[in-house]
C-alpha positions, 0 to 999 in steps of 0.5 A: 348563722355561720355561712357554709364555707365557715363550717366546713373550714371548722370542720376541716380544723377539727378533722385536723386535730383529730388527724394530729391526735391520732398520730400521736395516739400511733406514735405512743403505741409504736413506741411502747411496742418497740420497748415491749420489743427490747425488753424481751431481747434483753431478757432472751440475751440474759437467759442464754447468757446464763444457761452459757455461763453454767455450762461454760462452769461445768465443762472446760472443754467446753470454757475454753472453747467459748473464750476462744470464740470470744476472744475472736469476737470481742473487739473493745476493751471494756467488753474484753476485760468482762471476760478477762482477755487481754486489751488485743485486737482479739484477733489470737496473734 
């Protein structure tokens, strides 16, 4: 028969294991939630971008304003290249 101290030690060990399991489950839930949030954010950007591209295809004045703003906004050469902008710093100089 186990002594009271041994039983307490055993129960404390089990409690520690269960707490660790709970932390893992909670971490997994947070990771899934972050993944879903990133996916939703990406989808919003794609849909908004599709709308903007459609609008600028239909209206030259909107296209000009958009491209001017994009020219000032984008600084990375690879990003600027996607829109056919030259590789300056986007300052308009």
